[in-house]
Residue frames relative to the residue before (quaternion, step in Angstrom):
aa qw qx qy qz dx dy dz
M 1.0000 0.0000 0.0000 0.0000 0.00 0.00 0.00
K 0.6524 0.5105 -0.3253 0.4559 3.48 1.01 -0.86
R 0.6848 0.4797 -0.3154 0.4487 3.65 0.91 -0.81
Q 0.5809 0.5503 -0.3598 0.4799 3.63 1.11 -0.57
T 0.6474 0.5057 -0.3211 0.4711 3.58 0.89 -0.84
T 0.6519 0.5154 -0.3403 0.4399 3.59 0.86 -0.92
I 0.6417 0.5529 -0.3150 0.4282 3.60 0.90 -1.01
S 0.6885 0.4856 -0.2740 0.4637 3.51 0.88 -1.13
G 0.6753 0.5241 -0.2847 0.4338 3.57 0.98 -0.93
T 0.7277 0.4259 -0.2322 0.4848 3.60 1.06 -0.66
V 0.7447 0.4355 -0.2324 0.4493 3.57 0.87 -0.99
L 0.6597 0.5396 -0.3573 0.3821 3.59 0.75 -0.87
P 0.6232 0.5242 -0.3560 0.4584 3.71 0.87 -0.65
V 0.6383 0.5359 -0.3032 0.4621 3.52 1.05 -0.82
L 0.6424 0.5253 -0.2883 0.4778 3.52 1.07 -1.00
R 0.6197 0.5242 -0.3313 0.4810 3.63 0.95 -0.80
F 0.6716 0.5010 -0.3131 0.4471 3.59 0.83 -0.88
L 0.6610 0.5111 -0.2859 0.4692 3.54 1.03 -0.88
Q 0.6180 0.5379 -0.3220 0.4745 3.57 1.12 -0.72
Q 0.6604 0.4988 -0.2995 0.4746 3.54 0.93 -0.87
R 0.7317 0.4224 -0.2639 0.4653 3.59 1.00 -0.57
G 0.5439 -0.6541 0.3651 0.3781 3.53 1.42 0.16
I 0.4936 0.6734 -0.4286 0.3453 3.54 1.32 0.26
L 0.6767 0.4866 -0.2654 0.4846 3.55 1.06 -0.85
C 0.2263 -0.8339 0.4958 0.0872 3.65 -0.56 1.11
F 0.7440 0.3013 -0.2127 0.5572 3.61 1.19 0.26
K 0.6252 -0.5946 0.3749 0.3392 3.52 -1.21 0.52
I 0.5437 -0.6312 0.4443 0.3296 3.58 -0.99 0.94
S 0.6032 0.5980 -0.3565 0.3892 3.59 1.05 -0.87
L 0.6208 0.5349 -0.3637 0.4430 3.65 1.13 -0.59
L 0.6240 0.5505 -0.3462 0.4333 3.63 1.06 -0.62
R 0.6121 0.5732 -0.3474 0.4197 3.53 1.07 -0.69
R 0.7025 0.4610 -0.2602 0.4757 3.56 1.23 -0.59
T 0.5901 0.5630 -0.3806 0.4359 3.56 1.29 -0.06
S 0.6381 -0.5360 0.4181 0.3616 3.53 -1.41 0.42
K 0.6514 -0.4962 0.3937 0.4176 3.62 -1.24 0.29
G 0.6556 0.4948 -0.3506 0.4500 3.63 0.90 -0.67
Y 0.6524 0.4901 -0.3318 0.4734 3.60 0.84 -0.80
L 0.6446 0.5206 -0.3502 0.4367 3.58 0.84 -0.78
R 0.6252 0.5152 -0.3442 0.4746 3.63 0.98 -0.65
V 0.6748 0.5057 -0.2935 0.4503 3.57 0.94 -0.91
L 0.6303 0.5347 -0.3179 0.4644 3.52 1.02 -0.88
A 0.6562 0.5364 -0.2969 0.4399 3.55 0.95 -1.03
L 0.6585 0.4882 -0.3053 0.4845 3.59 0.92 -0.91
T 0.6446 0.5292 -0.3207 0.4490 3.60 0.89 -0.81
I 0.6377 0.5348 -0.3156 0.4558 3.57 0.98 -0.81
F 0.6785 0.4973 -0.2805 0.4623 3.49 0.93 -0.99
G 0.6158 0.5769 -0.2903 0.4513 3.51 1.20 -0.81
L 0.7400 0.3710 -0.1827 0.5305 3.57 1.16 -0.83
L 0.3341 0.7639 -0.5202 0.1850 3.65 1.21 0.04
F 0.8046 0.3189 -0.1776 0.4683 3.67 0.78 -0.75
T 0.6884 0.3997 -0.2688 0.5423 3.49 1.34 0.27
T 0.2775 0.8308 -0.4301 0.2184 3.61 0.91 1.05
S 0.3147 0.7634 -0.5143 0.2319 3.63 1.14 0.32
A 0.6488 0.5083 -0.3261 0.4630 3.55 0.97 -0.90
C 0.6110 0.5425 -0.3508 0.4575 3.65 0.97 -0.69
E 0.6941 0.4920 -0.3177 0.4186 3.56 0.78 -0.85
S 0.6012 0.5912 -0.3249 0.4283 3.57 1.24 -0.56
L 0.6864 0.4927 -0.2533 0.4712 3.44 1.26 -0.78
F 0.8205 -0.0046 0.0634 0.5682 3.57 0.78 -1.00
S 0.2104 -0.7036 0.6481 0.2014 3.51 -1.31 0.24
R 0.6730 -0.4492 0.3443 0.4763 3.59 -1.22 0.06
D 0.7169 0.3409 -0.2120 0.5701 3.58 1.25 -0.56
D 0.0460 0.8912 -0.4511 -0.0097 3.50 0.96 0.97
S 0.6314 0.5415 -0.3343 0.4431 3.59 1.24 -0.23
L 0.6427 0.5422 -0.3005 0.4501 3.59 1.38 -0.25
P 0.5332 -0.5793 0.4942 0.3686 3.59 -1.09 0.56
V 0.2081 -0.7793 0.5804 0.1116 3.62 -1.12 0.74
F 0.0604 -0.7978 0.5999 0.0059 3.51 -0.74 1.16
N 0.8214 -0.0247 -0.0030 0.5698 3.55 -0.50 1.13
G 0.7149 -0.4442 0.2848 0.4588 3.58 0.97 0.62
V 0.6791 0.5046 -0.2480 0.4719 3.60 1.33 -0.19
T 0.1749 -0.7524 0.6275 0.0981 3.56 -0.88 0.91
T 0.1216 -0.7674 0.6229 0.0914 3.54 -1.25 0.57
E 0.1357 -0.7998 0.5844 0.0211 3.62 -0.77 1.12
F 0.1725 -0.8011 0.5710 0.0502 3.58 -0.49 1.22
T 0.0780 0.7191 -0.6904 -0.0149 3.58 -1.30 0.57
L 0.4335 -0.6576 0.5571 0.2633 3.46 -1.31 0.64
T 0.4066 -0.7235 0.4796 0.2849 3.63 -0.76 0.84
R 0.7756 0.0812 -0.1187 0.6146 3.57 1.19 -0.25
S 0.3210 -0.7569 0.5340 0.1972 3.58 -0.93 0.82
R 0.7252 0.3303 -0.2204 0.5626 3.65 1.34 0.08
I 0.0375 0.7879 -0.6122 0.0547 3.57 -0.73 1.01
R 0.4803 -0.6350 0.5217 0.3065 3.49 -1.32 0.45
A 0.6296 -0.5234 0.4074 0.4046 3.50 -1.22 0.60
G 0.7561 0.3237 -0.2639 0.5039 3.62 -0.86 0.98
E 0.6379 0.5216 -0.3563 0.4405 3.60 1.13 -0.32
Q 0.4235 -0.7026 0.5072 0.2642 3.49 -1.30 0.39
L 0.5092 -0.6233 0.4948 0.3276 3.56 -1.12 0.56
E 0.1954 -0.7549 0.6127 0.1287 3.56 -1.06 0.84
V 0.1484 -0.8270 0.5423 -0.0040 3.56 -0.78 1.09
H 0.1657 -0.7752 0.6046 0.0779 3.55 -0.90 0.93
A 0.0439 -0.8155 0.5771 0.0026 3.58 -0.68 1.15
V 0.2052 -0.7509 0.6230 0.0764 3.54 -1.12 0.89
F 0.1212 -0.7909 0.5981 0.0450 3.59 -0.60 1.14
H 0.0375 -0.8213 0.5689 -0.0219 3.52 -0.83 0.99
N 0.2601 -0.7491 0.5879 0.1601 3.62 -0.67 1.03
T 0.2241 -0.8172 0.5251 0.0785 3.60 -0.34 1.30
G 0.6554 0.5689 -0.3042 0.3928 3.54 1.18 -0.35
K 0.5402 -0.6272 0.4588 0.3230 3.60 -1.30 -0.11
T 0.6736 0.4013 -0.3154 0.5345 3.64 1.19 0.40
T 0.5643 -0.5967 0.4450 0.3569 3.57 -1.13 0.52
Q 0.1674 -0.7814 0.6009 0.0189 3.51 -1.04 1.04
V 0.1757 -0.7102 0.6618 0.1637 3.51 -1.25 0.70
F 0.1504 -0.8292 0.5361 0.0494 3.55 -0.26 1.36
R 0.2013 -0.7848 0.5823 0.0673 3.59 -0.77 1.16
F 0.0870 0.7870 -0.5991 0.1192 3.55 -1.02 0.96
L 0.3774 -0.6829 0.5726 0.2516 3.48 -1.35 0.21
D 0.6957 -0.3947 0.3434 0.4921 3.61 -1.21 0.13
F 0.5980 -0.6262 0.3630 0.3443 3.56 -1.00 0.94
G 0.7218 0.4588 -0.2688 0.4429 3.60 0.97 -0.73
V 0.4873 0.6937 -0.4570 0.2694 3.66 1.09 -0.27
N 0.8224 0.1970 -0.1104 0.5222 3.61 0.86 -0.74
A 0.3619 0.7582 -0.4588 0.2892 3.47 1.38 0.21
R 0.2384 -0.7475 0.6087 0.1179 3.61 -1.22 0.68
L 0.1765 -0.7624 0.6141 0.1024 3.57 -0.96 0.93
Y 0.1330 -0.7818 0.6086 0.0276 3.54 -1.22 0.88
S 0.0910 -0.7433 0.6567 0.0897 3.47 -1.22 0.57
N 0.8291 -0.0521 -0.0223 0.5562 3.59 -0.62 1.11
G 0.7337 -0.4075 0.2597 0.4777 3.55 0.96 0.74
N 0.6638 0.5069 -0.3183 0.4484 3.61 1.10 -0.24
L 0.4408 -0.7032 0.4847 0.2761 3.60 -0.86 1.01
L 0.3368 -0.7384 0.5566 0.1778 3.60 -0.98 0.97
E 0.5011 -0.6280 0.5144 0.2997 3.53 -1.18 0.71
D 0.3135 -0.7399 0.5793 0.1367 3.48 -1.05 0.97
S 0.2608 -0.8000 0.5242 0.1315 3.62 -0.46 1.22
C 0.5310 0.6408 -0.4384 0.3394 3.66 1.04 -0.21
E 0.4836 -0.6487 0.5097 0.2925 3.60 -1.19 0.57
A 0.4784 -0.6464 0.4978 0.3249 3.54 -1.06 0.59
L 0.0052 -0.8060 0.5860 -0.0832 3.47 -0.70 1.24
D 0.5050 -0.6180 0.5036 0.3307 3.56 -1.26 0.32
Y 0.1231 -0.8211 0.5567 0.0261 3.55 -0.51 1.17
P 0.4830 -0.6710 0.4400 0.3506 3.64 -0.84 0.70
V 0.4201 -0.6843 0.5374 0.2576 3.54 -1.19 0.82
Q 0.2326 -0.7536 0.6027 0.1214 3.45 -0.92 1.00
S 0.1178 -0.7924 0.5954 0.0611 3.62 -1.24 0.36
L 0.1654 -0.7441 0.6440 0.0657 3.48 -1.28 0.67
E 0.2328 -0.7435 0.6068 0.1573 3.58 -0.98 0.75
L 0.0524 -0.8186 0.5705 -0.0406 3.54 -0.53 1.20
K 0.3398 -0.7232 0.5697 0.1923 3.55 -0.76 1.07
P 0.6895 -0.4477 0.3343 0.4608 3.65 -1.19 0.29
G 0.8294 0.1403 -0.1321 0.5243 3.57 -0.71 1.11
G 0.4979 0.6911 -0.4277 0.3026 3.50 1.24 -0.14
I 0.2071 -0.7510 0.6236 0.0660 3.55 -1.34 0.69
R 0.0014 -0.7701 0.6375 -0.0227 3.52 -0.99 0.95
E 0.1746 -0.7842 0.5909 0.0737 3.56 -1.09 0.79
I 0.0592 -0.7655 0.6407 -0.0079 3.52 -1.11 0.91
T 0.0971 -0.7511 0.6490 0.0722 3.58 -1.12 0.72
D 0.1189 0.7961 -0.5785 0.1318 3.56 -0.76 1.06
K 0.4649 -0.6646 0.5064 0.2926 3.53 -1.29 0.19
V 0.3445 -0.7041 0.6027 0.1493 3.42 -1.35 0.73
F 0.3771 -0.7740 0.4653 0.2052 3.54 -0.59 1.10
T 0.0362 0.8283 -0.5549 0.0687 3.63 0.53 1.16
T 0.6749 0.5095 -0.3370 0.4139 3.60 0.97 -0.78
S 0.6791 0.4874 -0.3062 0.4556 3.68 1.05 -0.62
C 0.7628 0.3766 -0.2041 0.4843 3.65 1.10 -0.60
Y 0.7835 0.2244 -0.1163 0.5676 3.56 1.23 -0.32
K 0.2612 -0.7230 0.6095 0.1939 3.50 -1.10 0.60
L 0.0435 -0.8569 0.5128 -0.0299 3.50 -0.01 1.28
A 0.2490 -0.7674 0.5774 0.1250 3.46 -0.65 1.16
P 0.6571 -0.4767 0.3562 0.4628 3.64 -1.06 0.30
G 0.4151 0.6694 -0.5188 0.3322 3.57 -0.86 1.01
R 0.5939 -0.5480 0.4765 0.3462 3.48 -1.45 -0.12
Y 0.0130 0.7868 -0.6135 0.0656 3.59 -0.97 0.93
S 0.1125 -0.7349 0.6559 0.1307 3.52 -1.40 0.04
I 0.2020 -0.7582 0.6144 0.0822 3.47 -1.28 0.71
R 0.1749 -0.7615 0.6199 0.0716 3.54 -1.18 0.89
F 0.2657 -0.7689 0.5527 0.1808 3.58 -0.79 0.91
K 0.1775 -0.8002 0.5710 0.0467 3.53 -1.00 0.90
Y 0.2775 -0.7564 0.5746 0.1439 3.55 -1.21 0.70
D 0.3933 -0.7061 0.5532 0.2019 3.56 -1.05 0.94
L 0.3408 -0.7763 0.4995 0.1782 3.53 -0.45 1.18
G 0.5414 0.6334 -0.3803 0.4013 3.53 1.30 -0.19
L 0.5792 0.5843 -0.3424 0.4538 3.49 1.40 -0.32
L 0.5857 0.5479 -0.3836 0.4579 3.66 1.20 -0.30
Q 0.3591 -0.7617 0.5133 0.1653 3.55 -0.76 1.07
D 0.6556 0.4859 -0.3118 0.4867 3.56 1.18 -0.31
E 0.4000 -0.7548 0.4848 0.1879 3.56 -0.44 1.22
M 0.6193 0.5198 -0.3494 0.4735 3.64 0.95 -0.65
L 0.6741 0.4828 -0.3190 0.4591 3.59 0.92 -0.79
R 0.6086 0.5467 -0.3321 0.4695 3.54 1.06 -0.74
K 0.6967 0.4485 -0.3072 0.4680 3.61 0.86 -0.78
Q 0.6019 0.5385 -0.3721 0.4575 3.62 1.04 -0.61
F 0.6881 0.4937 -0.2881 0.4469 3.57 0.89 -0.85
R 0.6093 0.5492 -0.3238 0.4715 3.53 1.10 -0.83
E 0.6998 0.4771 -0.2707 0.4577 3.53 0.85 -0.91
K 0.6037 0.5617 -0.3314 0.4584 3.53 1.18 -0.77
Y 0.7802 0.2675 -0.1339 0.5494 3.64 0.93 -0.89
N 0.5956 -0.6531 0.3422 0.3186 3.59 0.98 1.00
N 0.6187 -0.6359 0.3085 0.3432 3.54 0.98 1.01
P 0.0547 -0.8286 0.5571 0.0085 3.66 0.61 0.99
P 0.5338 -0.6717 0.4108 0.3084 3.58 -0.78 0.91
D 0.7251 0.4029 -0.2157 0.5152 3.59 1.10 -0.76
A 0.3940 -0.7551 0.4501 0.2683 3.58 1.24 0.08
V 0.4715 0.6208 -0.4318 0.4537 3.55 1.22 0.86
V 0.0475 -0.8217 0.5653 -0.0545 3.53 -0.77 1.25
P 0.6591 -0.4905 0.3437 0.4548 3.59 -1.12 0.27
W 0.4045 -0.7296 0.5114 0.2061 3.55 -0.91 1.03
D 0.8148 0.0814 -0.0145 0.5738 3.53 0.74 -1.17
G 0.4527 -0.7588 0.3719 0.2843 3.52 1.38 0.01
R 0.6295 0.5413 -0.2873 0.4777 3.52 1.39 0.42
D 0.3717 -0.6597 0.6003 0.2576 3.49 -1.34 0.46
H 0.1146 -0.7859 0.6024 0.0798 3.56 -0.93 0.87
A 0.2678 -0.8117 0.5067 0.1127 3.55 -0.36 1.31
F 0.1014 0.7639 -0.6368 0.0259 3.59 -1.24 0.63
T 0.3032 -0.7467 0.5642 0.1794 3.52 -1.27 0.36
V 0.2622 -0.7285 0.6120 0.1611 3.58 -1.11 0.76
V 0.0809 -0.7938 0.6025 0.0208 3.59 -0.82 1.00
K 0.6276 -0.5435 0.3955 0.3929 3.56 -1.25 0.43
């Protein structure tokens, strides 16, 4: 029992550090369910691969549940889940370069291609199609940038009090690599507007009087 405690106490902090650095390719929770012998083998294997982790990076990123565009993930959260009728949604985005080279990530305002839903039904967007300026962020390897902005829900939708959700979408036309654009089009069954899930999640919110 004493030896098992020593192994957990010394190895698990190291595993957490490797996971944060994108080196660990599996969940720490899985290790807790393995036997003591397997834990030792896994720890030795990780240390042996410490300087040869390119294969690991290709399998998962630290944000392994998020879509990756040009090596960059974007995680959205709503700053408030309840807004009054006529108010705009405020969105916080975290951009993370999961790769080992500097990336210039191109994107449009968060609300440009966003989709709003009510009870699972897509709501009609009343905004006119306009040309919006392309924004960009330079992210060094492992770099993280955060932006908070408003989504123009009030000008494009007439939202009565009730429950809604918003999905953020990414325009594949912003990717400068044609091969990447082709891969994403095929992955999402060639959407006619070349717009695909940005973070792959529904963000619920409520409108009140």
